N, CA, C and O of each residue as an XYZ file, in Angstrom:
872
protein
N       0.953     -1.139      0.067
C      -0.129     -0.021     -0.068
C       0.826      1.109     -0.086
O       1.722      1.054      0.755
N       0.798      2.289     -1.018
C       1.217      3.372     -0.856
C       1.300      4.452     -0.022
O       0.309      5.175     -0.127
N       2.200      4.870      0.852
C       1.983      5.765      1.870
C       1.323      7.109      1.090
O       0.547      7.700      1.841
N       1.426      7.608      0.014
C       0.738      8.521     -0.635
C       0.081      8.271     -1.740
O       0.852      7.965     -2.649
N      -1.098      8.275     -2.060
C      -1.726      7.951     -3.353
C      -3.145      8.960     -3.215
O      -4.076      8.684     -2.458
N      -3.113      9.902     -3.903
C      -4.168     11.037     -3.597
C      -4.416     11.920     -4.852
O      -3.453     12.228     -5.553
N      -5.561     12.301     -5.137
C      -5.752     13.448     -6.220
C      -5.222     14.761     -5.637
O      -5.314     15.004     -4.434
N      -4.669     15.594     -6.510
C      -3.894     16.805     -6.015
C      -4.552     18.043     -7.136
O      -5.096     17.725     -8.193
N      -4.432     19.073     -6.806
C      -4.687     20.099     -7.511
C      -3.611     21.115     -7.666
O      -3.287     21.866     -6.746
N      -2.921     21.130     -9.152
C      -1.851     22.111     -9.095
C      -2.187     23.411     -9.709
O      -2.662     23.514    -10.840
N      -1.952     24.300     -9.002
C      -2.254     25.762     -9.322
C      -1.083     26.480    -10.259
O      -0.194     27.217     -9.830
N      -1.261     26.154    -11.406
C      -0.187     26.652    -12.399
C      -0.530     28.111    -13.197
O      -1.183     28.113    -14.240
N      -0.086     29.159    -12.671
C      -0.474     30.357    -13.171
C      -1.976     30.544    -12.997
O      -2.588     30.407    -11.938
N      -2.486     30.876    -14.186
C      -3.975     31.025    -14.117
C      -4.793     29.763    -14.219
O      -6.023     29.773    -14.156
N      -4.106     28.733    -14.372
C      -4.855     27.329    -14.627
C      -4.590     26.547    -13.280
O      -3.564     26.581    -12.600
N      -5.795     25.810    -13.045
C      -5.966     25.122    -12.092
C      -6.030     23.469    -12.567
O      -7.082     23.168    -13.131
N      -5.304     22.673    -12.448
C      -5.273     21.489    -13.002
C      -5.284     20.256    -12.315
O      -4.443     20.124    -11.426
N      -6.131     19.245    -12.561
C      -6.221     18.105    -11.522
C      -5.193     17.178    -11.773
O      -4.737     17.156    -12.917
N      -4.671     16.292    -10.802
C      -3.787     15.496    -10.953
C      -4.007     14.339    -10.098
O      -5.025     14.372     -9.407
N      -3.090     13.111     -9.995
C      -2.951     11.971     -9.182
C      -1.476     11.874     -8.935
O      -0.660     11.777     -9.852
N      -1.131     11.906     -7.530
C       0.287     11.669     -7.083
C       0.296     10.522     -6.363
O      -0.478     10.270     -5.440
N       1.224      9.771     -6.801
C       1.525      8.280     -5.989
C       2.887      8.440     -5.652
O       3.650      8.966     -6.463
N       3.303      8.027     -4.492
C       4.457      8.122     -3.710
C       4.602      6.558     -3.061
O       4.006      6.247     -2.030
N       5.302      5.803     -3.658
C       5.539      4.433     -2.891
C       6.558      4.793     -1.950
O       7.100      5.898     -1.933
N       6.822      3.809     -1.133
C       7.886      3.827     -0.056
C       9.305      3.767     -0.735
O       9.563      3.005     -1.667
N      10.191      4.642     -0.174
C      11.588      4.990     -0.508
C      11.647      5.081     -2.068
O      12.537      4.576     -2.752
N      10.741      5.687     -2.465
C      10.898      6.047     -4.177
C      12.219      6.547     -4.422
O      12.894      7.270     -3.689
N      12.517      6.044     -5.609
C      13.916      6.362     -6.219
C      13.811      7.494     -7.146
O      14.826      7.987     -7.640
N      12.671      7.916     -7.400
C      12.573      9.138     -8.402
C      11.065      9.165     -8.565
O      10.306      8.332     -8.070
N      10.621     10.443     -9.479
C       9.310     10.457     -9.877
C       9.419     10.829    -11.274
O      10.365     11.473    -11.727
N       8.130     10.283    -12.152
C       8.087     10.490    -13.236
C       6.832     11.237    -13.557
O       5.767     10.762    -13.162
N       6.844     12.358    -14.231
C       5.743     13.105    -14.599
C       5.250     12.797    -16.029
O       6.067     12.681    -16.943
N       3.826     12.653    -16.249
C       3.337     11.901    -17.524
C       2.659     13.095    -18.473
O       1.686     13.738    -18.079
N       3.119     13.255    -19.420
C       2.684     14.289    -20.249
C       1.751     13.740    -21.491
O       2.270     13.433    -22.564
N       0.616     13.661    -21.308
C      -0.354     12.919    -22.349
C      -0.444     13.486    -23.586
O       0.007     14.622    -23.725
N      -0.975     12.877    -24.580
C      -1.130     13.437    -25.926
C      -2.456     14.326    -26.240
O      -3.269     14.473    -25.327
N      -2.671     14.858    -27.373
C      -3.626     15.528    -27.491
C      -4.973     14.631    -27.416
O      -5.141     13.493    -27.855
N      -5.853     15.447    -26.755
C      -7.257     14.973    -26.401
C      -7.339     13.980    -25.382
O      -8.420     13.457    -25.110
N      -6.224     13.663    -24.766
C      -6.062     12.783    -23.391
C      -6.212     13.524    -22.194
O      -6.390     14.741    -22.137
N      -6.129     12.721    -21.217
C      -6.161     13.381    -19.831
C      -5.315     12.429    -18.767
O      -4.752     11.415    -19.181
N      -5.270     12.754    -17.594
C      -4.799     12.166    -16.406
C      -5.459     10.727    -16.431
O      -4.855      9.751    -15.987
N      -6.583     10.654    -16.909
C      -7.395      9.394    -16.738
C      -7.087      8.264    -17.775
O      -7.643      7.167    -17.728
N      -6.169      8.611    -18.706
C      -5.748      7.706    -19.877
C      -5.400      6.428    -19.387
O      -4.476      6.245    -18.595
N      -6.154      5.509    -19.862
C      -5.943      3.949    -19.382
C      -4.503      3.613    -19.698
O      -3.868      2.830    -18.991
N      -3.944      4.257    -20.852
C      -2.781      3.504    -21.226
C      -1.517      3.985    -20.269
O      -0.703      3.126    -19.930
N      -1.374      5.164    -19.895
C      -0.789      5.982    -19.243
C      -1.006      5.432    -17.545
O      -0.108      5.192    -16.738
N      -2.465      5.333    -17.341
C      -2.441      4.797    -15.820
C      -1.891      3.364    -15.568
O      -1.477      2.979    -14.475
N      -1.936      2.609    -16.720
C      -1.229      1.329    -16.542
C       0.235      1.496    -16.418
O       0.844      0.845    -15.569
N       0.828      2.302    -17.185
C       2.156      2.313    -17.387
C       2.590      2.849    -15.972
O       3.601      2.310    -15.524
N       1.992      3.832    -15.179
C       2.255      4.310    -13.961
C       2.163      3.211    -12.951
O       3.000      3.184    -12.048
N       1.275      2.347    -13.014
C       1.002      1.392    -11.896
C       2.260      0.463    -12.086
O       2.823      0.178    -11.029
N       2.739      0.001    -13.096
C       4.226     -0.700    -13.312
C       5.262      0.324    -12.679
O       5.903     -0.061    -11.702
N       5.416      1.294    -13.054
C       6.474      2.108    -12.530
C       6.410      2.248    -10.872
O       7.393      2.264    -10.131
N       5.183      2.335    -10.518
C       4.922      2.370     -8.853
C       5.470      1.032     -8.211
O       6.256      0.962     -7.266
N       4.955      0.084     -8.843
C       5.461     -1.346     -8.258
C       6.976     -1.479     -8.250
O       7.524     -2.130     -7.360
N       7.622     -0.920     -9.153
C       9.186     -0.619     -9.070
C       9.727      0.348     -8.182
O      10.939      0.561     -8.169
N       8.791      1.063     -7.302
C       9.469      1.889     -6.519
C       9.642      3.377     -7.034
O      10.431      4.164     -6.511
N       8.800      3.697     -8.151
C       8.854      5.046     -8.883
C       7.705      5.685     -8.562
O       6.636      5.109     -8.767
N       7.734      6.830     -8.069
C       6.692      7.924     -7.747
C       6.016      8.267     -9.141
O       6.709      8.110    -10.147
N       4.876      8.666     -9.257
C       4.380      9.220    -10.489
C       3.271     10.325    -10.228
O       2.471     10.250     -9.295
N       3.306     11.328    -11.122
C       2.348     12.305    -11.288
C       1.611     12.245    -12.525
O       2.193     12.472    -13.586
N       0.466     11.980    -12.490
C      -0.481     11.976    -13.737
C      -1.299     13.241    -13.629
O      -1.957     13.386    -12.599
N      -1.341     14.183    -14.567
C      -2.016     15.379    -14.422
C      -2.497     15.857    -15.849
O      -1.994     15.431    -16.889
N      -3.477     16.746    -15.799
C      -3.913     17.406    -16.863
C      -3.000     18.619    -17.489
O      -2.643     19.575    -16.799
N      -2.698     18.486    -18.728
C      -1.830     19.332    -19.157
C      -2.822     20.855    -19.533
O      -2.397     22.009    -19.597
N      -3.959     20.461    -19.699
C      -4.830     21.622    -20.124
C      -6.051     21.586    -19.229
O      -6.419     20.555    -18.667
N      -6.704     22.833    -19.111
C      -8.266     22.829    -18.411
C      -9.065     22.317    -19.541
O      -8.700     22.199    -20.711
N     -10.423     21.978    -18.923
C     -11.355     21.357    -19.860
C     -11.497     22.310    -20.992
O     -11.471     21.899    -22.152
N     -11.657     23.662    -20.679
C     -12.005     24.576    -21.668
C     -10.799     24.745    -22.643
O     -11.049     24.937    -23.833
N      -9.658     24.694    -22.264
C      -8.487     24.663    -23.206
C      -8.612     23.398    -24.197
O      -8.581     23.453    -25.426
N      -8.748     22.327    -23.455
C      -8.646     21.230    -24.198
C     -10.016     21.041    -25.371
O     -10.109     20.035    -26.074
N     -10.759     21.894    -25.409
C     -11.940     21.941    -26.305
C     -11.478     22.564    -27.375
O     -12.081     22.371    -28.431
N     -10.540     23.279    -27.366
C      -9.880     24.066    -28.825
C      -8.904     23.125    -29.272
O      -7.944     22.780    -28.584
N      -9.154     22.705    -30.441
C      -8.287     21.851    -31.218
C      -6.726     22.243    -31.424
O      -5.814     21.421    -31.334
N      -6.579     23.404    -31.669
C      -5.255     24.115    -31.797
C      -4.641     24.192    -30.546
O      -3.410     24.164    -30.560
N      -5.220     24.286    -29.438
C      -4.624     24.343    -28.101
C      -3.833     23.089    -27.962
O      -2.656     23.127    -27.603
N      -4.337     22.185    -28.186
C      -4.010     20.501    -27.945
C      -2.555     20.379    -28.560
O      -1.697     19.609    -28.128
N      -2.408     21.182    -29.548
C      -0.941     21.092    -30.392
C      -0.199     22.344    -30.008
O       0.608     22.725    -30.856
N      -0.299     23.062    -28.919
C       0.291     24.110    -28.493
C       1.431     23.689    -27.900
O       1.358     23.678    -26.671
N       2.545     23.309    -28.403
C       3.628     22.470    -27.560
C       4.321     23.447    -26.758
O       4.854     23.093    -25.706
N       4.371     24.778    -27.199
C       4.922     25.929    -26.046
C       4.152     25.716    -24.991
O       4.743     25.463    -23.942
N       2.822     25.754    -24.977
C       2.103     25.829    -23.940
C       2.193     24.459    -22.988
O       2.198     24.444    -21.757
N       2.243     23.600    -23.662
C       2.331     22.317    -22.876
C       3.817     22.040    -22.203
O       4.083     21.390    -21.191
N       4.503     22.596    -22.909
C       6.095     22.476    -22.414
C       6.172     23.468    -20.967
O       6.841     23.259    -19.954
N       5.276     24.562    -21.258
C       5.059     25.535    -19.973
C       4.558     24.940    -18.840
O       5.064     25.124    -17.733
N       3.477     24.147    -19.058
C       2.663     23.568    -18.086
C       3.603     22.455    -17.369
O       3.579     22.398    -16.140
N       4.325     21.681    -18.015
C       5.082     20.512    -17.703
C       6.220     20.976    -16.919
O       6.544     20.365    -15.900
N       6.887     22.064    -17.337
C       7.906     22.853    -16.383
C       7.192     23.346    -15.041
O       7.596     22.931    -13.955
N       6.252     24.133    -15.125
C       5.214     24.451    -13.986
C       5.071     23.298    -13.127
O       5.494     23.400    -11.976
N       4.590     22.318    -13.473
C       4.429     21.028    -12.774
C       5.666     20.473    -11.943
O       5.599     19.950    -10.830
N       6.796     20.690    -12.696
C       8.047     20.130    -12.029
C       8.568     21.103    -10.869
O       9.226     20.804     -9.872
N       8.074     22.390    -11.292
C       8.497     23.282     -9.986
C       7.653     22.986     -8.882
O       8.167     22.889     -7.767
N       6.232     22.804     -9.057
C       5.235     22.344     -7.985
C       5.728     21.119     -7.261
O       5.610     20.987     -6.043
N       6.303     20.197     -8.080
C       7.034     19.015     -7.159
C       8.269     19.470     -6.416
O       8.602     18.900     -5.377
N       8.946     20.464     -6.909
C      10.356     20.906     -6.212
C       9.799     21.736     -4.908
O      10.546     21.836     -3.934
N       8.545     22.308     -4.883
C       8.074     22.864     -3.711
C       7.618     22.114     -2.754
O       7.470     22.631     -1.646
N       7.308     20.795     -2.945
C       6.887     19.958     -2.017
C       7.989     19.126     -1.272
O       8.858     18.477     -1.855
N       7.828     19.238      0.265
C       8.961     18.677      1.036
C       8.940     16.972      0.442
O      10.033     16.474      0.175
N       7.989     16.342      0.301
C       7.870     14.951     -0.058
C       8.373     14.507     -1.330
O       8.563     13.309     -1.537
N       8.607     15.402     -2.210
C       9.071     15.055     -3.706
C      10.150     16.142     -4.127
O      10.488     16.286     -5.302
N      10.635     16.848     -3.146
C      11.541     17.761     -3.497
C      12.821     17.356     -4.293
O      13.282     17.852     -5.321
N      13.283     16.272     -3.500
C      14.707     15.591     -3.537
C      14.602     14.643     -4.458
O      15.677     14.103     -4.718
N      13.555     14.199     -5.120
C      13.356     12.924     -6.076
C      13.896     13.320     -7.469
O      13.536     14.370     -8.000
N      14.801     12.431     -8.077
C      14.931     12.718     -9.580
C      13.743     12.652    -10.297
O      12.755     11.998     -9.963
N      13.895     13.561    -11.605
C      12.701     13.686    -12.082
C      12.773     12.912    -13.601
O      13.788     12.914    -14.297
N      11.696     12.356    -13.915
C      11.589     11.642    -15.179
C      10.551     12.141    -15.912
O       9.595     12.527    -15.240
N      10.457     12.252    -17.192
C       9.280     12.344    -18.205
C       8.884     11.304    -18.977
O       9.681     10.737    -19.725
N       7.478     10.912    -18.864
C       6.857      9.966    -19.862
C       5.794     10.718    -20.813
O       4.727     11.169    -20.397
N       6.196     10.782    -22.029
C       5.341     11.711    -22.983
C       4.843     10.737    -23.927
O       5.553      9.834    -24.367
N       3.428     10.935    -24.296
C       2.796     10.179    -25.409
C       2.383     11.391    -26.284
O       1.981     12.498    -25.927
N       2.583     10.903    -27.485
C       1.971     11.553    -28.681
C       2.522     13.103    -28.619
O       3.741     13.186    -28.470
N       1.727     14.462    -28.723
C       2.274     15.466    -28.513
C       3.200     15.794    -27.299
O       4.282     16.381    -27.329
N       2.463     15.228    -26.110
C       3.023     15.324    -24.797
C       4.653     14.825    -24.672
O       5.351     15.099    -23.695
N       5.117     14.049    -25.837
C       6.431     13.578    -25.976
C       7.375     14.805    -26.342
O       8.490     14.913    -25.832
N       6.886     15.690    -27.221
C       7.498     16.812    -27.635
C       7.689     17.805    -26.587
O       8.716     18.483    -26.556
N       6.589     17.952    -25.570
C       6.521     18.943    -24.475
C       7.584     18.324    -23.457
O       8.311     19.078    -22.811
N       7.653     17.085    -23.339
C       8.639     16.363    -22.384
C       9.819     16.504    -22.853
O      10.582     16.443    -21.889
N      10.536     16.696    -24.039
C      11.853     16.933    -24.636
C      12.058     18.347    -24.589
O      13.141     18.731    -24.148
N      11.221     19.184    -24.962
C      11.282     20.485    -24.867
C      11.677     20.994    -23.409
O      12.523     21.840    -23.117
N      10.759     20.183    -22.483
C      11.275     20.622    -20.993
C      12.556     20.174    -20.490
O      13.223     20.832    -19.692
N      12.932     18.935    -21.009
C      14.229     18.315    -20.515
C      15.210     19.165    -21.205
O      16.198     19.384    -20.504
N      15.236     19.733    -22.420
C      16.308     20.702    -22.967
C      16.293     21.930    -22.064
O      17.370     22.424    -21.730
N      15.138     22.456    -21.647
C      15.259     23.736    -20.978
C      15.891     23.352    -19.300
O      16.415     24.256    -18.651
N      15.795     22.261    -18.855
C      16.215     21.872    -17.455
C      17.482     21.272    -17.620
O      18.085     21.103    -16.561
N      18.033     20.919    -18.602
C      19.288     20.146    -18.575
C      19.426     19.114    -17.791
O      18.755     18.102    -17.992
N      20.369     19.203    -16.709
C      20.790     18.140    -15.838
C      19.621     17.923    -14.746
O      19.706     17.055    -13.877
N      18.530     18.791    -14.874
C      17.322     18.740    -13.776
C      16.353     17.776    -14.105
O      15.340     17.609    -13.426
N      16.644     17.076    -15.212
C      15.860     15.705    -15.586
C      16.651     14.645    -15.953
O      17.516     14.768    -16.819
N      16.422     13.544    -15.338
C      17.237     12.189    -15.274
C      16.869     11.421    -16.672
O      17.770     10.914    -17.340
N      15.560     11.364    -17.063
C      15.392     10.459    -18.063
C      13.967     11.012    -18.679
O      13.170     11.698    -18.038
N      13.784     10.552    -20.152
C      12.601     10.755    -20.780
C      12.441      9.382    -21.519
O      13.332      8.736    -22.072
N      10.979      9.048    -21.395
C      10.491      8.113    -22.344
C       9.349      8.425    -23.231
O       8.331      8.903    -22.730
N       9.413      8.224    -24.363
C       8.226      8.635    -25.191
C       7.549      7.457    -25.534
O       8.226      6.468    -25.814
N       6.109      7.388    -25.564
C       5.347      6.380    -26.111
C       4.576      6.794    -27.537
O       3.787      7.739    -27.513
N       4.744      6.299    -28.381
C       4.014      6.600    -29.732
C       3.907      7.958    -29.826
O       2.834      8.560    -29.858
N       5.250      8.575    -29.883
C       5.237      9.934    -29.565
C       5.648     10.938    -30.740
O       6.095     10.416    -31.761
N       5.546     12.237    -30.697
C       5.950     13.148    -31.961
C       7.054     13.974    -31.338
O       6.940     15.166    -31.056
N       8.325     13.100    -31.117
C       9.235     13.907    -30.706
C      10.139     15.036    -31.712
O      11.021     15.854    -31.447
N       9.505     14.669    -32.872
C       9.969     15.797    -34.134
C       9.306     17.252    -33.775
O       9.885     18.308    -34.030
N       8.156     17.182    -33.216
C       7.528     18.436    -32.856
C       8.253     19.343    -31.745
O       7.810     20.469    -31.518
N       9.228     18.909    -31.143
C      10.175     19.339    -30.124
C      10.940     20.576    -30.853
O      11.100     21.707    -30.394
N      11.370     20.066    -32.107
C      12.056     21.025    -32.765
C      13.571     20.432    -32.834
O      13.977     19.725    -31.912
N      14.421     20.749    -33.991
C      15.905     20.504    -33.893
C      16.727     21.130    -32.792
O      17.655     20.508    -32.276
N      16.406     22.319    -32.436
C      17.246     23.055    -31.565
C      17.063     22.458    -30.150
O      17.989     22.132    -29.407
N      15.811     22.364    -29.891
C      15.447     21.733    -28.392
C      16.253     19.968    -28.535
O      17.137     19.564    -27.779
N      15.740     19.298    -29.515
C      16.310     17.951    -29.409
C      18.061     18.015    -29.485
O      18.645     17.002    -29.101
N      18.617     18.797    -29.811
C      19.993     18.792    -29.992
C      20.565     19.178    -28.447
O      21.722     18.943    -28.099
N      19.631     19.762    -27.655
C      20.107     20.302    -26.167
C      19.808     19.244    -25.006
O      20.254     19.255    -23.859
N      18.970     18.363    -25.578
C      18.618     17.382    -24.321
C      19.593     16.571    -23.963
O      20.180     15.969    -24.862
N      19.963     16.380    -22.672
C      21.067     15.960    -22.131
C      20.835     14.597    -21.363
O      21.829     13.954    -21.025
N      19.571     14.128    -21.074
C      19.140     13.152    -20.217
C      19.051     11.838    -21.265
O      18.830     11.997    -22.465
N      19.237     10.617    -20.693
C      19.046      9.537    -21.516
C      17.517      9.491    -22.037
O      16.585      9.738    -21.271
N      17.338      9.173    -23.331
C      16.107      9.252    -23.768
C      15.586      8.025    -24.607
O      16.189      7.689    -25.626
N      14.348      7.290    -24.130
C      13.956      6.318    -24.995
C      12.715      6.672    -25.737
O      11.750      7.259    -25.246
N      12.842      6.217    -27.094
C      11.461      6.331    -27.942
C      11.064      5.004    -28.215
O      11.807      4.097    -28.590
N       9.651      4.932    -27.971
C       8.951      3.561    -28.042
C       8.084      3.789    -29.268
O       7.569      4.892    -29.452
N       7.890      2.692    -30.188
C       7.105      3.312    -31.345
C       6.491      1.954    -31.617
O       7.181      0.936    -31.562
N       5.271      1.931    -31.896
C       4.649      0.446    -32.623
C       5.290     -0.023    -34.079
O       5.629      0.739    -34.985
N       5.355     -1.174    -34.074
C       6.102     -1.533    -35.359
C       5.119     -1.395    -36.530
O       5.574     -1.510    -37.668
N       3.780     -1.154    -36.347
C       2.983     -1.032    -37.544
C       2.570      0.439    -37.567
O       1.514      0.746    -38.120
N       3.352      1.372    -36.993
C       2.946      2.872    -36.972
C       4.141      3.447    -37.765
O       5.082      4.009    -37.204
N       4.043      3.258    -39.236
C       4.965      3.300    -40.280
C       5.450      4.950    -40.166
O       6.627      5.248    -39.961
N       4.322      6.010    -40.338
C       4.894      7.196    -40.248
C       5.422      7.859    -39.114
O       6.088      8.886    -39.246
N       5.146      7.285    -37.861
C       5.634      7.684    -36.792
C       7.152      7.151    -36.601
O       8.080      7.830    -36.160
N       7.213      5.966    -36.969
C       8.551      5.300    -36.815
C       9.620      6.217    -37.551
O      10.746      6.415    -37.095
N       9.139      6.759    -38.750
C       9.996      7.675    -39.635
C      10.351      9.009    -38.803
O      11.458      9.528    -38.660
N       9.183      9.395    -38.326
C       9.484     10.782    -37.509
C      10.403     10.543    -36.167
O      11.202     11.379    -35.746
N      10.178      9.374    -35.619
C      11.040      9.173    -34.489
C      12.426      8.850    -34.721
O      13.271      9.220    -33.905
N      12.829      8.031    -36.017
C      14.014      7.886    -36.498
C      14.770      9.325    -36.816
O      15.968      9.414    -36.549
N      14.220     10.199    -37.261
C      14.514     11.469    -37.502
C      14.944     12.165    -36.440
O      15.998     12.801    -36.456
N      14.082     12.091    -35.338
C      14.407     12.840    -33.961
C      15.425     12.246    -33.300
O      16.191     12.896    -32.588
N      15.545     10.665    -33.516
C      16.692     10.134    -32.521
C      18.137     10.614    -33.210
O      19.132     10.816    -32.515
N      18.128     10.782    -34.764
C      19.363     11.276    -35.103
C      19.659     12.534    -34.738
O      20.842     12.853    -34.867
N      18.767     13.493    -34.237
C      19.100     14.681    -33.759
C      19.388     14.984    -32.284
O      19.725     16.085    -31.849
N      19.179     13.657    -31.443
C      19.391     13.568    -30.298
C      20.962     13.448    -29.871
O      21.491     12.481    -30.420
N      21.756     14.125    -29.105
C      23.082     13.939    -28.874
C      23.439     13.328    -27.477
O      24.597     13.289    -27.062
N      22.250     12.805    -26.713
C      22.397     12.264    -25.525
C      22.473     10.808    -25.731
O      22.450     10.290    -26.848
N      22.583     10.036    -24.405
C      22.191      8.602    -24.693
C      20.845      8.274    -24.804
O      19.967      8.676    -24.040
N      20.663      7.419    -25.920
C      19.417      7.275    -26.546
C      19.224      5.831    -27.067
O      20.095      4.961    -27.062
N      17.894      5.696    -27.537
C      17.583      4.298    -27.723
C      16.060      4.395    -28.616
O      15.124      5.081    -28.206
N      16.013      3.710    -29.698
C      14.670      3.443    -30.285
C      14.148      2.246    -30.194
O      14.828      1.379    -30.744
N      12.951      1.807    -29.575
C      12.482      0.666    -29.183
C      11.372      0.439    -30.098
O      10.426      1.213    -29.949
N      11.257     -0.519    -31.088
C       9.906     -0.756    -31.891
C       9.457     -1.883    -31.481
O      10.165     -2.882    -31.359
N       8.128     -1.829    -31.205
C       7.435     -2.963    -30.407
C       6.545     -3.587    -31.661
O       5.617     -3.027    -32.244
N       7.039     -4.782    -31.885
C       6.485     -5.550    -32.976
C       5.046     -5.919    -32.899
O       4.603     -6.435    -31.873
N       4.117     -5.625    -34.178
C       3.003     -5.968    -34.019
C       1.807     -4.812    -33.421
O       0.584     -4.954    -33.417
N       2.470     -3.857    -33.022
C       1.755     -2.624    -32.502
C       1.439     -1.545    -33.354
O       2.183     -1.092    -34.224
N       0.254     -1.134    -33.056
C      -0.277      0.221    -33.798
C       0.076      1.401    -32.903
O       0.863      1.265    -31.967
N      -0.577      2.694    -33.226
C      -0.115      3.817    -32.640
C      -0.403      3.714    -31.172
O       0.413      4.103    -30.337
N      -1.632      3.160    -30.837
C      -2.112      3.229    -29.426
C      -1.757      1.971    -28.585
O      -2.261      1.817    -27.473
N      -0.931      1.117    -29.089
C      -0.600     -0.329    -28.421
C      -1.713     -0.818    -28.025
O      -1.849     -0.874    -26.803
N      -2.719     -1.262    -28.785
C      -3.959     -1.798    -28.094
C      -3.877     -3.465    -28.425
O      -4.831     -4.184    -28.131
N      -2.829     -3.934    -28.970
C      -2.825     -5.273    -29.446
C      -2.230     -5.991    -28.092
O      -1.500     -5.446    -27.264
N      -2.683     -7.249    -28.063
C      -2.266     -7.985    -26.794
C      -0.877     -8.068    -26.405
O      -0.099     -8.603    -27.194
N      -0.483     -7.651    -25.385
C       0.885     -7.727    -24.808
C       1.676     -6.681    -25.176
O       2.822     -6.702    -24.727
N       1.289     -5.560    -26.041
C       2.052     -4.424    -26.591
C       2.165     -3.337    -25.656
O       3.188     -2.663    -25.770
N       1.318     -3.002    -24.725
C       1.337     -2.088    -23.749
C       2.107     -2.612    -22.604
O       2.857     -1.844    -22.001
N       1.984     -3.973    -22.211
C       2.831     -4.487    -21.339
C       4.288     -4.332    -21.592
O       5.086     -4.040    -20.701
N       4.589     -4.523    -22.749
C       5.969     -4.368    -23.405
C       6.480     -2.897    -23.255
O       7.617     -2.665    -22.844
N       5.669     -1.992    -23.575
C       5.829     -0.738    -23.428
C       6.240     -0.235    -21.958
O       7.259      0.411    -21.713
N       5.240     -0.654    -20.989
C       5.331     -0.508    -19.500
C       6.752     -1.061    -19.163
O       7.528     -0.311    -18.572
N       7.071     -2.094    -19.440
C       8.207     -2.913    -19.032
C       9.487     -2.283    -19.323
O      10.349     -2.146    -18.455
N       9.641     -1.860    -20.642
C      10.755     -1.096    -21.316
C      10.943      0.230    -20.664
O      12.068      0.690    -20.468
N       9.805      0.870    -20.313
C       9.722      2.315    -19.489
C      10.307      1.936    -18.059
O      11.216      2.610    -17.576
N       9.766      0.844    -17.392
C      10.533      0.702    -16.187
C      11.824      0.425    -16.204
O      12.592      0.934    -15.387
N      12.166     -0.311    -17.021
C      13.792     -0.656    -16.998
C      14.702      0.674    -17.364
O      15.811      0.929    -16.894
N      13.975      1.438    -18.296
C      14.866      2.758    -18.335
C      14.883      3.685    -17.203
O      15.864      4.371    -16.915
N      13.681      3.689    -16.514
C      13.654      4.694    -15.473
C      14.354      4.017    -14.223
O      15.130      4.687    -13.541
N      14.172      3.121    -14.018
C      14.916      2.285    -12.968
C      16.389      2.398    -13.134
O      17.075      2.425    -12.112
N      16.986      2.470    -14.364
C      18.338      2.438    -14.626
C      18.993      3.911    -14.305
O      20.094      4.045    -13.770
N      18.240      4.874    -14.669
C      18.595      6.249    -14.957
C      18.192      7.128    -13.717
O      19.031      7.921    -13.290
N      17.052      7.047    -13.157
C      16.599      7.733    -12.144
C      17.527      7.614    -10.942
O      18.093      8.638    -10.560
N      17.747      6.405    -10.277
C      18.627      6.177     -9.105
C      19.956      6.897     -9.384
O      20.442      7.684     -8.572
N      20.636      6.538    -10.794
C      21.966      7.088    -11.154
C      22.028      8.593    -10.857
O      23.072      9.091    -10.437
N      20.965      9.296    -11.063
C      21.011     10.740    -10.948
C      20.965     11.032     -9.373
O      21.643     11.921     -8.857
N      20.139     10.237     -8.698
C      20.082     10.648     -7.300
C      21.234     10.280     -6.445
O      21.324     10.548     -5.247
N      22.224      9.558     -7.251
C      23.458      9.253     -6.357
C      24.419     10.239     -6.647
O      25.311     10.505     -5.842
N      24.309     10.788     -7.707
C      25.355     12.113     -7.760
C      25.352     13.229     -6.793
O      26.155     14.154     -6.914
């Protein structure tokens, strides 16, 4: 049983965003989830990945990047600058909490959230320990941000998601950090095929378990 698993409200500038913060005992780090366009903290895919991380002793923060009103505007869902700003604000929010301030930070981004995660990682430098992208659009982070990412970055893409594979391969070539591209066989964009989301969660858990404690020890 987690010592802390509760809904939270993030006051980020003018926006009040809902979230779910889970802190396992002796957490080795914390992963913030940046969901894709049209999704929310209730995404069943991200919730499942978060549960796997929690069992490995990794804290998680699932939260809405946009208010309900903002999410109703299609263009806002693809406003990478705004999504990045919210992710950075949530990172500062964690830094202000006594129970999370010292935990190494990781980002898990899906779809457009992956671009926000990489832009935030580029902005924070050594302040982020690791990034994982699931079916993401890292290309939307832009070449300048990609070249400035310093933390280990894992890109996970479905083997049947041809266009997104090519976009991830291009983004991978622009990353100058420790990096890997993992193509999940038989998976489409949302990893709905049997066993594919489990593979995503396991790969993410291994990546974060390797690199979050490494930063915490420095």
